[in-house]
N, CA, C and O atoms as a GROMACS GRO file, in nm:
protein
  624
    1MET      N    1   1.452   1.432  -1.194
    1MET     CA    2   1.406   1.303  -1.147
    1MET      C    3   1.438   1.284  -0.999
    1MET      O    4   1.350   1.251  -0.920
    2LEU      N    5   1.564   1.304  -0.960
    2LEU     CA    6   1.602   1.283  -0.821
    2LEU      C    7   1.526   1.377  -0.729
    2LEU      O    8   1.492   1.339  -0.617
    3ARG      N    9   1.500   1.499  -0.774
    3ARG     CA   10   1.426   1.594  -0.693
    3ARG      C   11   1.286   1.540  -0.664
    3ARG      O   12   1.233   1.561  -0.555
    4CYS      N   13   1.226   1.473  -0.760
    4CYS     CA   14   1.092   1.417  -0.743
    4CYS      C   15   1.092   1.297  -0.650
    4CYS      O   16   0.990   1.268  -0.586
    5LEU      N   17   1.204   1.227  -0.640
    5LEU     CA   18   1.210   1.104  -0.562
    5LEU      C   19   1.263   1.124  -0.420
    5LEU      O   20   1.303   1.028  -0.355
    6ARG      N   21   1.265   1.245  -0.373
    6ARG     CA   22   1.312   1.262  -0.236
    6ARG      C   23   1.195   1.237  -0.141
    6ARG      O   24   1.078   1.249  -0.178
    7TYR      N   25   1.229   1.202  -0.018
    7TYR     CA   26   1.128   1.168   0.081
    7TYR      C   27   1.143   1.263   0.198
    7TYR      O   28   1.255   1.288   0.244
    8SER      N   29   1.033   1.316   0.248
    8SER     CA   30   1.041   1.422   0.348
    8SER      C   31   1.023   1.377   0.492
    8SER      O   32   1.046   1.458   0.582
    9GLY      N   33   0.983   1.255   0.519
    9GLY     CA   34   0.967   1.209   0.657
    9GLY      C   35   0.824   1.178   0.691
    9GLY      O   36   0.730   1.238   0.639
   10ALA      N   37   0.807   1.082   0.780
   10ALA     CA   38   0.674   1.034   0.816
   10ALA      C   39   0.630   1.091   0.949
   10ALA      O   40   0.712   1.108   1.040
   11PRO      N   41   0.502   1.121   0.963
   11PRO     CA   42   0.451   1.166   1.092
   11PRO      C   43   0.447   1.050   1.191
   11PRO      O   44   0.410   0.939   1.156
   12ASP      N   45   0.486   1.078   1.314
   12ASP     CA   46   0.475   0.982   1.424
   12ASP      C   47   0.547   0.850   1.399
   12ASP      O   48   0.510   0.749   1.458
   13GLY      N   49   0.647   0.848   1.314
   13GLY     CA   50   0.722   0.725   1.291
   13GLY      C   51   0.640   0.612   1.234
   13GLY      O   52   0.671   0.495   1.257
   14MET      N   53   0.534   0.644   1.160
   14MET     CA   54   0.446   0.540   1.104
   14MET      C   55   0.513   0.460   0.994
   14MET      O   56   0.476   0.346   0.969
   15PHE      N   57   0.610   0.520   0.927
   15PHE     CA   58   0.680   0.448   0.821
   15PHE      C   59   0.813   0.516   0.791
   15PHE      O   60   0.838   0.629   0.832
   16THR      N   61   0.895   0.444   0.719
   16THR     CA   62   1.018   0.499   0.664
   16THR      C   63   1.028   0.449   0.521
   16THR      O   64   0.979   0.340   0.490
   17ALA      N   65   1.090   0.527   0.435
   17ALA     CA   66   1.102   0.486   0.295
   17ALA      C   67   1.224   0.552   0.233
   17ALA      O   68   1.259   0.665   0.266
   18GLY      N   69   1.287   0.479   0.143
   18GLY     CA   70   1.401   0.533   0.072
   18GLY      C   71   1.458   0.432  -0.025
   18GLY      O   72   1.418   0.316  -0.024
   19PRO      N   73   1.551   0.476  -0.108
   19PRO     CA   74   1.612   0.386  -0.207
   19PRO      C   75   1.681   0.268  -0.140
   19PRO      O   76   1.738   0.281  -0.032
   20ILE      N   77   1.675   0.152  -0.205
   20ILE     CA   78   1.739   0.033  -0.147
   20ILE      C   79   1.890   0.037  -0.162
   20ILE      O   80   1.961  -0.033  -0.090
   21SER      N   81   1.939   0.119  -0.254
   21SER     CA   82   2.084   0.134  -0.270
   21SER      C   83   2.114   0.268  -0.335
   21SER      O   84   2.026   0.331  -0.395
   22GLU      N   85   2.238   0.311  -0.322
   22GLU     CA   86   2.278   0.438  -0.383
   22GLU      C   87   2.288   0.428  -0.535
   22GLU      O   88   2.294   0.530  -0.604
   23SER      N   89   2.290   0.307  -0.586
   23SER     CA   90   2.302   0.289  -0.731
   23SER      C   91   2.168   0.269  -0.801
   23SER      O   92   2.162   0.261  -0.924
   24ASP      N   93   2.059   0.260  -0.723
   24ASP     CA   94   1.927   0.236  -0.783
   24ASP      C   95   1.823   0.324  -0.715
   24ASP      O   96   1.765   0.287  -0.613
   25PHE      N   97   1.800   0.441  -0.772
   25PHE     CA   98   1.701   0.533  -0.715
   25PHE      C   99   1.559   0.501  -0.761
   25PHE      O  100   1.465   0.568  -0.719
   26PHE      N  101   1.542   0.401  -0.845
   26PHE     CA  102   1.410   0.365  -0.896
   26PHE      C  103   1.343   0.256  -0.813
   26PHE      O  104   1.226   0.226  -0.834
   27THR      N  105   1.415   0.197  -0.719
   27THR     CA  106   1.359   0.093  -0.633
   27THR      C  107   1.379   0.134  -0.488
   27THR      O  108   1.492   0.153  -0.441
   28TRP      N  109   1.268   0.148  -0.417
   28TRP     CA  110   1.271   0.187  -0.276
   28TRP      C  111   1.213   0.075  -0.192
   28TRP      O  112   1.138  -0.010  -0.239
   29GLU      N  113   1.250   0.078  -0.064
   29GLU     CA  114   1.184  -0.007   0.034
   29GLU      C  115   1.115   0.084   0.134
   29GLU      O  116   1.170   0.186   0.176
   30ALA      N  117   0.995   0.046   0.172
   30ALA     CA  118   0.922   0.116   0.278
   30ALA      C  119   0.896   0.016   0.389
   30ALA      O  120   0.862  -0.100   0.363
   31LEU      N  121   0.912   0.060   0.513
   31LEU     CA  122   0.874  -0.019   0.629
   31LEU      C  123   0.758   0.055   0.694
   31LEU      O  124   0.770   0.171   0.732
   32ILE      N  125   0.646  -0.015   0.706
   32ILE     CA  126   0.521   0.047   0.749
   32ILE      C  127   0.473  -0.020   0.876
   32ILE      O  128   0.462  -0.143   0.883
   33CYS      N  129   0.444   0.061   0.978
   33CYS     CA  130   0.388   0.008   1.103
   33CYS      C  131   0.238  -0.010   1.086
   33CYS      O  132   0.170   0.076   1.031
   34GLY      N  133   0.188  -0.122   1.135
   34GLY     CA  134   0.044  -0.147   1.128
   34GLY      C  135  -0.033  -0.042   1.206
   34GLY      O  136   0.008  -0.005   1.316
   35PRO      N  137  -0.143   0.007   1.152
   35PRO     CA  138  -0.220   0.111   1.220
   35PRO      C  139  -0.282   0.061   1.351
   35PRO      O  140  -0.322  -0.055   1.362
   36LYS      N  141  -0.287   0.151   1.449
   36LYS     CA  142  -0.346   0.119   1.580
   36LYS      C  143  -0.492   0.079   1.565
   36LYS      O  144  -0.562   0.122   1.474
   37ASP      N  145  -0.535  -0.004   1.660
   37ASP     CA  146  -0.675  -0.047   1.668
   37ASP      C  147  -0.722  -0.120   1.543
   37ASP      O  148  -0.839  -0.113   1.506
   38THR      N  149  -0.630  -0.189   1.477
   38THR     CA  150  -0.663  -0.274   1.362
   38THR      C  151  -0.595  -0.408   1.384
   38THR      O  152  -0.508  -0.419   1.470
   39PRO      N  153  -0.633  -0.510   1.309
   39PRO     CA  154  -0.563  -0.638   1.321
   39PRO      C  155  -0.416  -0.629   1.281
   39PRO      O  156  -0.338  -0.718   1.315
   40PHE      N  157  -0.377  -0.523   1.211
   40PHE     CA  158  -0.238  -0.505   1.167
   40PHE      C  159  -0.151  -0.439   1.274
   40PHE      O  160  -0.029  -0.431   1.258
   41GLU      N  161  -0.212  -0.393   1.384
   41GLU     CA  162  -0.136  -0.326   1.490
   41GLU      C  163  -0.027  -0.419   1.543
   41GLU      O  164  -0.050  -0.538   1.566
   42GLY      N  165   0.091  -0.364   1.562
   42GLY     CA  166   0.204  -0.441   1.614
   42GLY      C  167   0.292  -0.500   1.505
   42GLY      O  168   0.403  -0.545   1.533
   43GLY      N  169   0.243  -0.500   1.382
   43GLY     CA  170   0.322  -0.552   1.271
   43GLY      C  171   0.405  -0.443   1.206
   43GLY      O  172   0.371  -0.325   1.211
   44VAL      N  173   0.514  -0.484   1.144
   44VAL     CA  174   0.596  -0.394   1.062
   44VAL      C  175   0.607  -0.462   0.926
   44VAL      O  176   0.654  -0.575   0.916
   45PHE      N  177   0.563  -0.392   0.823
   45PHE     CA  178   0.548  -0.454   0.692
   45PHE      C  179   0.641  -0.389   0.590
   45PHE      O  180   0.652  -0.266   0.583
   46SER      N  181   0.705  -0.472   0.513
   46SER     CA  182   0.798  -0.427   0.410
   46SER      C  183   0.725  -0.418   0.276
   46SER      O  184   0.651  -0.509   0.238
   47ALA      N  185   0.747  -0.309   0.207
   47ALA     CA  186   0.690  -0.292   0.073
   47ALA      C  187   0.800  -0.240  -0.020
   47ALA      O  188   0.885  -0.161   0.020
   48ILE      N  189   0.796  -0.287  -0.143
   48ILE     CA  190   0.888  -0.241  -0.245
   48ILE      C  191   0.814  -0.141  -0.334
   48ILE      O  192   0.705  -0.170  -0.383
   49LEU      N  193   0.874  -0.026  -0.355
   49LEU     CA  194   0.820   0.078  -0.442
   49LEU      C  195   0.908   0.081  -0.567
   49LEU      O  196   1.029   0.100  -0.557
   50THR      N  197   0.847   0.062  -0.683
   50THR     CA  198   0.920   0.060  -0.809
   50THR      C  199   0.875   0.178  -0.893
   50THR      O  200   0.759   0.188  -0.932
   51PHE      N  201   0.969   0.268  -0.920
   51PHE     CA  202   0.939   0.391  -0.992
   51PHE      C  203   0.967   0.376  -1.140
   51PHE      O  204   1.072   0.323  -1.178
   52PRO      N  205   0.875   0.420  -1.226
   52PRO     CA  206   0.901   0.416  -1.370
   52PRO      C  207   0.997   0.528  -1.410
   52PRO      O  208   1.018   0.623  -1.335
   53THR      N  209   1.055   0.515  -1.526
   53THR     CA  210   1.151   0.617  -1.572
   53THR      C  211   1.084   0.752  -1.598
   53THR      O  212   1.152   0.855  -1.598
   54ASP      N  213   0.952   0.753  -1.620
   54ASP     CA  214   0.884   0.880  -1.643
   54ASP      C  215   0.815   0.935  -1.517
   54ASP      O  216   0.729   1.023  -1.526
   55TYR      N  217   0.853   0.882  -1.399
   55TYR     CA  218   0.802   0.937  -1.274
   55TYR      C  219   0.844   1.083  -1.265
   55TYR      O  220   0.959   1.113  -1.296
   56PRO      N  221   0.760   1.174  -1.225
   56PRO     CA  222   0.630   1.159  -1.161
   56PRO      C  223   0.509   1.164  -1.256
   56PRO      O  224   0.396   1.171  -1.209
   57LEU      N  225   0.532   1.160  -1.386
   57LEU     CA  226   0.418   1.162  -1.478
   57LEU      C  227   0.335   1.035  -1.464
   57LEU      O  228   0.213   1.039  -1.481
   58SER      N  229   0.399   0.924  -1.433
   58SER     CA  230   0.330   0.796  -1.412
   58SER      C  231   0.352   0.753  -1.267
   58SER      O  232   0.455   0.784  -1.208
   59PRO      N  233   0.255   0.681  -1.210
   59PRO     CA  234   0.268   0.639  -1.070
   59PRO      C  235   0.370   0.526  -1.053
   59PRO      O  236   0.402   0.453  -1.147
   60PHE      N  237   0.420   0.515  -0.931
   60PHE     CA  238   0.505   0.401  -0.899
   60PHE      C  239   0.417   0.282  -0.863
   60PHE      O  240   0.297   0.297  -0.842
   61LYS      N  241   0.476   0.166  -0.856
   61LYS     CA  242   0.408   0.043  -0.813
   61LYS      C  243   0.448   0.016  -0.669
   61LYS      O  244   0.560   0.048  -0.628
   62MET      N  245   0.358  -0.042  -0.593
   62MET     CA  246   0.385  -0.076  -0.454
   62MET      C  247   0.346  -0.220  -0.430
   62MET      O  248   0.235  -0.262  -0.464
   63LYS      N  249   0.438  -0.297  -0.370
   63LYS     CA  250   0.414  -0.439  -0.348
   63LYS      C  251   0.465  -0.478  -0.210
   63LYS      O  252   0.582  -0.457  -0.178
   64PHE      N  253   0.375  -0.534  -0.128
   64PHE     CA  254   0.416  -0.584   0.003
   64PHE      C  255   0.488  -0.717  -0.014
   64PHE      O  256   0.444  -0.805  -0.088
   65ASP      N  257   0.600  -0.730   0.057
   65ASP     CA  258   0.680  -0.852   0.051
   65ASP      C  259   0.727  -0.887   0.191
   65ASP      O  260   0.818  -0.822   0.244
   66PRO      N  261   0.666  -0.989   0.253
   66PRO     CA  262   0.568  -1.081   0.197
   66PRO      C  263   0.430  -1.015   0.184
   66PRO      O  264   0.403  -0.912   0.246
   67PRO      N  265   0.344  -1.076   0.101
   67PRO     CA  266   0.210  -1.021   0.080
   67PRO      C  267   0.128  -1.015   0.209
   67PRO      O  268   0.147  -1.098   0.299
   68LEU      N  269   0.039  -0.917   0.217
   68LEU     CA  270  -0.053  -0.907   0.330
   68LEU      C  271  -0.190  -0.960   0.289
   68LEU      O  272  -0.230  -0.948   0.173
   69PHE      N  273  -0.260  -1.019   0.384
   69PHE     CA  274  -0.396  -1.065   0.362
   69PHE      C  275  -0.487  -0.945   0.385
   69PHE      O  276  -0.515  -0.908   0.499
   70HIS      N  277  -0.533  -0.885   0.276
   70HIS     CA  278  -0.612  -0.763   0.284
   70HIS      C  279  -0.697  -0.753   0.157
   70HIS      O  280  -0.651  -0.790   0.049
   71PRO      N  281  -0.821  -0.702   0.169
   71PRO     CA  282  -0.908  -0.694   0.051
   71PRO      C  283  -0.851  -0.614  -0.066
   71PRO      O  284  -0.884  -0.644  -0.181
   72ASN      N  285  -0.766  -0.515  -0.039
   72ASN     CA  286  -0.714  -0.430  -0.147
   72ASN      C  287  -0.569  -0.459  -0.183
   72ASN      O  288  -0.501  -0.376  -0.244
   73ILE      N  289  -0.523  -0.578  -0.144
   73ILE     CA  290  -0.388  -0.621  -0.180
   73ILE      C  291  -0.400  -0.755  -0.252
   73ILE      O  292  -0.455  -0.851  -0.198
   74TYR      N  293  -0.348  -0.759  -0.374
   74TYR     CA  294  -0.353  -0.884  -0.451
   74TYR      C  295  -0.275  -0.993  -0.379
   74TYR      O  296  -0.183  -0.963  -0.302
   75PRO      N  297  -0.309  -1.118  -0.402
   75PRO     CA  298  -0.237  -1.229  -0.336
   75PRO      C  299  -0.086  -1.226  -0.358
   75PRO      O  300  -0.011  -1.282  -0.278
   76ASP      N  301  -0.039  -1.161  -0.466
   76ASP     CA  302   0.106  -1.152  -0.490
   76ASP      C  303   0.169  -1.033  -0.418
   76ASP      O  304   0.290  -1.012  -0.428
   77GLY      N  305   0.088  -0.954  -0.344
   77GLY     CA  306   0.140  -0.842  -0.266
   77GLY      C  307   0.123  -0.706  -0.330
   77GLY      O  308   0.145  -0.605  -0.263
   78ASN      N  309   0.085  -0.699  -0.457
   78ASN     CA  310   0.065  -0.570  -0.523
   78ASN      C  311  -0.055  -0.497  -0.463
   78ASN      O  312  -0.159  -0.556  -0.437
   79VAL      N  313  -0.037  -0.367  -0.442
   79VAL     CA  314  -0.139  -0.283  -0.380
   79VAL      C  315  -0.234  -0.229  -0.486
   79VAL      O  316  -0.190  -0.182  -0.591
   80CYS      N  317  -0.363  -0.235  -0.456
   80CYS     CA  318  -0.466  -0.179  -0.544
   80CYS      C  319  -0.531  -0.063  -0.470
   80CYS      O  320  -0.612  -0.082  -0.379
   81ILE      N  321  -0.493   0.058  -0.510
   81ILE     CA  322  -0.549   0.178  -0.448
   81ILE      C  323  -0.558   0.286  -0.556
   81ILE      O  324  -0.468   0.300  -0.639
   82SER      N  325  -0.665   0.361  -0.554
   82SER     CA  326  -0.692   0.460  -0.659
   82SER      C  327  -0.576   0.555  -0.684
   82SER      O  328  -0.544   0.585  -0.798
   83ILE      N  329  -0.513   0.601  -0.578
   83ILE     CA  330  -0.408   0.701  -0.590
   83ILE      C  331  -0.289   0.652  -0.673
   83ILE      O  332  -0.211   0.733  -0.722
   84LEU      N  333  -0.276   0.520  -0.690
   84LEU     CA  334  -0.168   0.464  -0.772
   84LEU      C  335  -0.216   0.419  -0.910
   84LEU      O  336  -0.139   0.358  -0.985
   85HIS      N  337  -0.340   0.448  -0.944
   85HIS     CA  338  -0.390   0.412  -1.077
   85HIS      C  339  -0.352   0.520  -1.178
   85HIS      O  340  -0.348   0.638  -1.145
   86THR      N  341  -0.324   0.478  -1.299
   86THR     CA  342  -0.280   0.567  -1.406
   86THR      C  343  -0.374   0.686  -1.420
   86THR      O  344  -0.496   0.670  -1.406
   87PRO      N  345  -0.320   0.805  -1.446
   87PRO     CA  346  -0.404   0.924  -1.458
   87PRO      C  347  -0.507   0.912  -1.570
   87PRO      O  348  -0.491   0.833  -1.664
   88GLY      N  349  -0.611   0.991  -1.559
   88GLY     CA  350  -0.714   0.993  -1.662
   88GLY      C  351  -0.844   0.937  -1.610
   88GLY      O  352  -0.859   0.907  -1.492
   89ASP      N  353  -0.938   0.923  -1.700
   89ASP     CA  354  -1.069   0.872  -1.664
   89ASP      C  355  -1.065   0.722  -1.648
   89ASP      O  356  -0.990   0.652  -1.715
   90ASP      N  357  -1.148   0.672  -1.557
   90ASP     CA  358  -1.159   0.529  -1.530
   90ASP      C  359  -1.261   0.469  -1.628
   90ASP      O  360  -1.377   0.510  -1.628
   91PRO      N  361  -1.219   0.373  -1.711
   91PRO     CA  362  -1.313   0.313  -1.806
   91PRO      C  363  -1.429   0.240  -1.738
   91PRO      O  364  -1.534   0.223  -1.799
   92THR      N  365  -1.410   0.197  -1.613
   92THR     CA  366  -1.519   0.128  -1.542
   92THR      C  367  -1.611   0.229  -1.473
   92THR      O  368  -1.716   0.192  -1.419
   93MET      N  369  -1.572   0.357  -1.475
   93MET     CA  370  -1.649   0.466  -1.416
   93MET      C  371  -1.666   0.450  -1.265
   93MET      O  372  -1.761   0.503  -1.208
   94TYR      N  373  -1.573   0.376  -1.201
   94TYR     CA  374  -1.578   0.361  -1.055
   94TYR      C  375  -1.507   0.477  -0.986
   94TYR      O  376  -1.556   0.529  -0.885
   95GLU      N  377  -1.392   0.517  -1.040
   95GLU     CA  378  -1.311   0.621  -0.978
   95GLU      C  379  -1.321   0.751  -1.057
   95GLU      O  380  -1.333   0.750  -1.180
   96GLN      N  381  -1.316   0.861  -0.985
   96GLN     CA  382  -1.309   0.991  -1.050
   96GLN      C  383  -1.164   1.020  -1.083
   96GLN      O  384  -1.073   0.969  -1.017
   97ALA      N  385  -1.141   1.100  -1.184
   97ALA     CA  386  -1.004   1.134  -1.224
   97ALA      C  387  -0.926   1.196  -1.108
   97ALA      O  388  -0.806   1.175  -1.097
   98SER      N  389  -0.994   1.270  -1.022
   98SER     CA  390  -0.927   1.335  -0.909
   98SER      C  391  -0.876   1.236  -0.805
   98SER      O  392  -0.791   1.271  -0.723
   99GLU      N  393  -0.926   1.112  -0.807
   99GLU     CA  394  -0.883   1.010  -0.712
   99GLU      C  395  -0.760   0.934  -0.761
   99GLU      O  396  -0.696   0.862  -0.685
  100ARG      N  397  -0.728   0.949  -0.888
  100ARG     CA  398  -0.620   0.873  -0.949
  100ARG      C  399  -0.487   0.949  -0.940
  100ARG      O  400  -0.482   1.061  -0.889
  101TRP      N  401  -0.383   0.887  -0.988
  101TRP     CA  402  -0.249   0.946  -0.980
  101TRP      C  403  -0.243   1.082  -1.047
  101TRP      O  404  -0.304   1.105  -1.152
  102SER      N  405  -0.168   1.171  -0.985
  102SER     CA  406  -0.130   1.297  -1.048
  102SER      C  407   0.014   1.326  -1.005
  102SER      O  408   0.056   1.284  -0.898
  103PRO      N  409   0.089   1.397  -1.088
  103PRO     CA  410   0.230   1.423  -1.057
  103PRO      C  411   0.254   1.499  -0.927
  103PRO      O  412   0.368   1.504  -0.879
  104VAL      N  413   0.151   1.559  -0.869
  104VAL     CA  414   0.170   1.631  -0.743
  104VAL      C  415   0.166   1.539  -0.621
  104VAL      O  416   0.196   1.582  -0.510
  105GLN      N  417   0.128   1.413  -0.640
  105GLN     CA  418   0.127   1.318  -0.528
  105GLN      C  419   0.270   1.295  -0.480
  105GLN      O  420   0.365   1.306  -0.557
  106SER      N  421   0.284   1.262  -0.354
  106SER     CA  422   0.416   1.234  -0.297
  106SER      C  423   0.418   1.090  -0.245
  106SER      O  424   0.314   1.029  -0.223
  107VAL      N  425   0.538   1.040  -0.226
  107VAL     CA  426   0.552   0.907  -0.166
  107VAL      C  427   0.483   0.906  -0.030
  107VAL      O  428   0.412   0.810   0.003
  108GLU      N  429   0.504   1.010   0.047
  108GLU     CA  430   0.442   1.018   0.180
  108GLU      C  431   0.290   1.010   0.171
  108GLU      O  432   0.228   0.933   0.245
  109LYS      N  433   0.229   1.086   0.081
  109LYS     CA  434   0.083   1.086   0.070
  109LYS      C  435   0.032   0.948   0.029
  109LYS      O  436  -0.070   0.902   0.081
  110VAL      N  437   0.101   0.882  -0.063
  110VAL     CA  438   0.058   0.749  -0.106
  110VAL      C  439   0.068   0.650   0.009
  110VAL      O  440  -0.026   0.574   0.033
  111ILE      N  441   0.180   0.651   0.080
  111ILE     CA  442   0.196   0.554   0.190
  111ILE      C  443   0.095   0.582   0.301
  111ILE      O  444   0.040   0.488   0.359
  112LEU      N  445   0.068   0.708   0.331
  112LEU     CA  446  -0.035   0.739   0.431
  112LEU      C  447  -0.172   0.691   0.383
  112LEU      O  448  -0.253   0.646   0.464
  113SER      N  449  -0.200   0.700   0.254
  113SER     CA  450  -0.325   0.648   0.199
  113SER      C  451  -0.332   0.496   0.214
  113SER      O  452  -0.438   0.440   0.243
  114VAL      N  453  -0.219   0.429   0.193
  114VAL     CA  454  -0.215   0.283   0.208
  114VAL      C  455  -0.236   0.245   0.355
  114VAL      O  456  -0.305   0.148   0.384
  115ILE      N  457  -0.176   0.320   0.448
  115ILE     CA  458  -0.197   0.293   0.590
  115ILE      C  459  -0.345   0.309   0.624
  115ILE      O  460  -0.401   0.227   0.697
  116SER      N  461  -0.408   0.413   0.572
  116SER     CA  462  -0.551   0.432   0.592
  116SER      C  463  -0.631   0.317   0.532
  116SER      O  464  -0.730   0.272   0.590
  117MET      N  465  -0.588   0.270   0.415
  117MET     CA  466  -0.654   0.157   0.349
  117MET      C  467  -0.642   0.030   0.434
  117MET      O  468  -0.736  -0.050   0.438
  118LEU      N  469  -0.528   0.010   0.501
  118LEU     CA  470  -0.514  -0.107   0.587
  118LEU      C  471  -0.620  -0.105   0.697
  118LEU      O  472  -0.676  -0.209   0.733
  119ALA      N  473  -0.648   0.015   0.750
  119ALA     CA  474  -0.747   0.029   0.856
  119ALA      C  475  -0.890   0.020   0.805
  119ALA      O  476  -0.978  -0.032   0.874
  120GLU      N  477  -0.914   0.071   0.685
  120GLU     CA  478  -1.049   0.076   0.629
  120GLU      C  479  -1.047   0.031   0.484
  120GLU      O  480  -1.034   0.115   0.394
  121PRO      N  481  -1.059  -0.098   0.459
  121PRO     CA  482  -1.056  -0.149   0.321
  121PRO      C  483  -1.171  -0.095   0.237
  121PRO      O  484  -1.278  -0.062   0.288
  122ASN      N  485  -1.145  -0.086   0.107
  122ASN     CA  486  -1.248  -0.049   0.011
  122ASN      C  487  -1.300  -0.178  -0.052
  122ASN      O  488  -1.238  -0.233  -0.142
  123LEU      N  489  -1.413  -0.225  -0.003
  123LEU     CA  490  -1.467  -0.354  -0.049
  123LEU      C  491  -1.528  -0.345  -0.188
  123LEU      O  492  -1.553  -0.448  -0.251
  124GLU      N  493  -1.552  -0.224  -0.238
  124GLU     CA  494  -1.608  -0.210  -0.372
  124GLU      C  495  -1.501  -0.223  -0.480
  124GLU      O  496  -1.533  -0.237  -0.598
  125SER      N  497  -1.376  -0.220  -0.439
  125SER     CA  498  -1.266  -0.228  -0.535
  125SER      C  499  -1.166  -0.332  -0.484
  125SER      O  500  -1.049  -0.301  -0.459
  126GLY      N  501  -1.213  -0.454  -0.471
  126GLY     CA  502  -1.131  -0.559  -0.413
  126GLY      C  503  -1.026  -0.613  -0.508
  126GLY      O  504  -1.049  -0.627  -0.628
  127ALA      N  505  -0.910  -0.645  -0.451
  127ALA     CA  506  -0.802  -0.708  -0.526
  127ALA      C  507  -0.792  -0.855  -0.489
  127ALA      O  508  -0.748  -0.938  -0.570
  128ASN      N  509  -0.832  -0.888  -0.368
  128ASN     CA  510  -0.832  -1.026  -0.320
  128ASN      C  511  -0.978  -1.061  -0.288
  128ASN      O  512  -1.028  -1.031  -0.179
  129ILE      N  513  -1.044  -1.123  -0.382
  129ILE     CA  514  -1.189  -1.146  -0.372
  129ILE      C  515  -1.224  -1.234  -0.252
  129ILE      O  516  -1.320  -1.205  -0.181
  130ASP      N  517  -1.146  -1.339  -0.227
  130ASP     CA  518  -1.173  -1.426  -0.112
  130ASP      C  519  -1.160  -1.348   0.018
  130ASP      O  520  -1.240  -1.366   0.111
  131CYS      N  521  -1.061  -1.262   0.025
  131CYS     CA  522  -1.042  -1.180   0.144
  131CYS      C  523  -1.157  -1.081   0.161
  131CYS      O  524  -1.204  -1.060   0.273
  132CYS      N  525  -1.202  -1.020   0.052
  132CYS     CA  526  -1.318  -0.928   0.057
  132CYS      C  527  -1.440  -0.998   0.114
  132CYS      O  528  -1.509  -0.946   0.201
  133LYS      N  529  -1.464  -1.117   0.063
  133LYS     CA  530  -1.581  -1.194   0.109
  133LYS      C  531  -1.569  -1.227   0.257
  133LYS      O  532  -1.666  -1.213   0.332
  134MET      N  533  -1.451  -1.269   0.300
  134MET     CA  534  -1.432  -1.302   0.440
  134MET      C  535  -1.445  -1.177   0.528
  134MET      O  536  -1.506  -1.183   0.634
  135TYR      N  537  -1.389  -1.066   0.484
  135TYR     CA  538  -1.398  -0.941   0.560
  135TYR      C  539  -1.545  -0.902   0.580
  135TYR      O  540  -1.585  -0.861   0.688
  136ARG      N  541  -1.623  -0.917   0.474
  136ARG     CA  542  -1.764  -0.879   0.478
  136ARG      C  543  -1.848  -0.979   0.558
  136ARG      O  544  -1.935  -0.938   0.636
  137ASP      N  545  -1.823  -1.110   0.538
  137ASP     CA  546  -1.911  -1.212   0.594
  137ASP      C  547  -1.864  -1.272   0.726
  137ASP      O  548  -1.945  -1.324   0.803
  138ASN      N  549  -1.734  -1.265   0.755
  138ASN     CA  550  -1.681  -1.329   0.875
  138ASN      C  551  -1.561  -1.249   0.926
  138ASN      O  552  -1.447  -1.296   0.922
  139ARG      N  553  -1.588  -1.127   0.972
  139ARG     CA  554  -1.481  -1.037   1.015
  139ARG      C  555  -1.392  -1.098   1.123
  139ARG      O  556  -1.270  -1.080   1.117
  140PRO      N  557  -1.446  -1.168   1.222
  140PRO     CA  558  -1.357  -1.228   1.324
  140PRO      C  559  -1.254  -1.324   1.263
  140PRO      O  560  -1.139  -1.327   1.307
  141GLU      N  561  -1.293  -1.403   1.164
  141GLU     CA  562  -1.199  -1.496   1.100
  141GLU      C  563  -1.094  -1.419   1.020
  141GLU      O  564  -0.976  -1.454   1.022
  142TYR      N  565  -1.135  -1.315   0.950
  142TYR     CA  566  -1.041  -1.230   0.878
  142TYR      C  567  -0.936  -1.173   0.974
  142TYR      O  568  -0.816  -1.181   0.948
  143GLU      N  569  -0.983  -1.117   1.086
  143GLU     CA  570  -0.891  -1.057   1.183
  143GLU      C  571  -0.799  -1.162   1.243
  143GLU      O  572  -0.682  -1.133   1.269
  144ARG      N  573  -0.848  -1.283   1.266
  144ARG     CA  574  -0.765  -1.391   1.320
  144ARG      C  575  -0.653  -1.425   1.222
  144ARG      O  576  -0.538  -1.440   1.261
  145ILE      N  577  -0.688  -1.437   1.094
  145ILE     CA  578  -0.588  -1.470   0.992
  145ILE      C  579  -0.482  -1.361   0.984
  145ILE      O  580  -0.363  -1.391   0.974
  146VAL      N  581  -0.524  -1.235   0.987
  146VAL     CA  582  -0.428  -1.124   0.981
  146VAL      C  583  -0.335  -1.129   1.101
  146VAL      O  584  -0.213  -1.118   1.086
  147ARG      N  585  -0.391  -1.146   1.221
  147ARG     CA  586  -0.308  -1.150   1.342
  147ARG      C  587  -0.211  -1.268   1.340
  147ARG      O  588  -0.096  -1.255   1.381
  148GLU      N  589  -0.258  -1.382   1.294
  148GLU     CA  590  -0.171  -1.501   1.284
  148GLU      C  591  -0.057  -1.477   1.186
  148GLU      O  592   0.056  -1.516   1.211
  149SER      N  593  -0.087  -1.413   1.074
  149SER     CA  594   0.018  -1.387   0.974
  149SER      C  595   0.123  -1.291   1.030
  149SER      O  596   0.241  -1.303   0.999
  150ILE      N  597   0.080  -1.196   1.112
  150ILE     CA  598   0.175  -1.103   1.174
  150ILE      C  599   0.265  -1.179   1.271
  150ILE      O  600   0.386  -1.157   1.273
  151LYS      N  601   0.206  -1.267   1.350
  151LYS     CA  602   0.287  -1.347   1.444
  151LYS      C  603   0.390  -1.430   1.368
  151LYS      O  604   0.505  -1.439   1.410
  152GLN      N  605   0.350  -1.489   1.256
  152GLN     CA  606   0.443  -1.569   1.176
  152GLN      C  607   0.556  -1.482   1.121
  152GLN      O  608   0.672  -1.522   1.124
  153GLN      N  609   0.522  -1.364   1.071
  153GLN     CA  610   0.624  -1.274   1.017
  153GLN      C  611   0.723  -1.230   1.124
  153GLN      O  612   0.841  -1.210   1.096
  154LEU      N  613   0.674  -1.216   1.247
  154LEU     CA  614   0.760  -1.174   1.358
  154LEU      C  615   0.831  -1.292   1.423
  154LEU      O  616   0.912  -1.274   1.513
  155GLY      N  617   0.800  -1.414   1.378
  155GLY     CA  618   0.863  -1.533   1.433
  155GLY      C  619   0.811  -1.571   1.571
  155GLY      O  620   0.883  -1.632   1.650
  156LEU      N  621   0.687  -1.536   1.600
  156LEU     CA  622   0.627  -1.567   1.731
  156LEU      C  623   0.540  -1.691   1.724
  156LEU      O  624   0.482  -1.731   1.825
   0.00000   0.00000   0.00000
């Protein structure tokens, strides 16, 4: 189990991740820098990673705290991304099995996928419907809200 939960390092300092304490290896915190040339640029976002006892057979959960305003992040902060969906076939037939969780995935690969998702939302698989609609219909307002939320988080 511990061998599966080790973290190898992030490219270009884009994020850091590790256990929140030496007594709890099933709960990690990740600090993620907002991707360049996006409304998230300049922000540093905290996410909690919660690993199940059967990891890596089952995916971990990822939740931004505080929540981010993003089409693929639920209003409570939980991340909706294919790579963290339970292995197997998708009953809605939206995702291929190869896009879903597999035990060979790493924390690094998942977080890099989430960073990519921040830059390029998947509007066909929305978790925050109001945000999806705004992103599609009024992108300047969406970007304004994201930038304002970053300023608030930074105390500016």
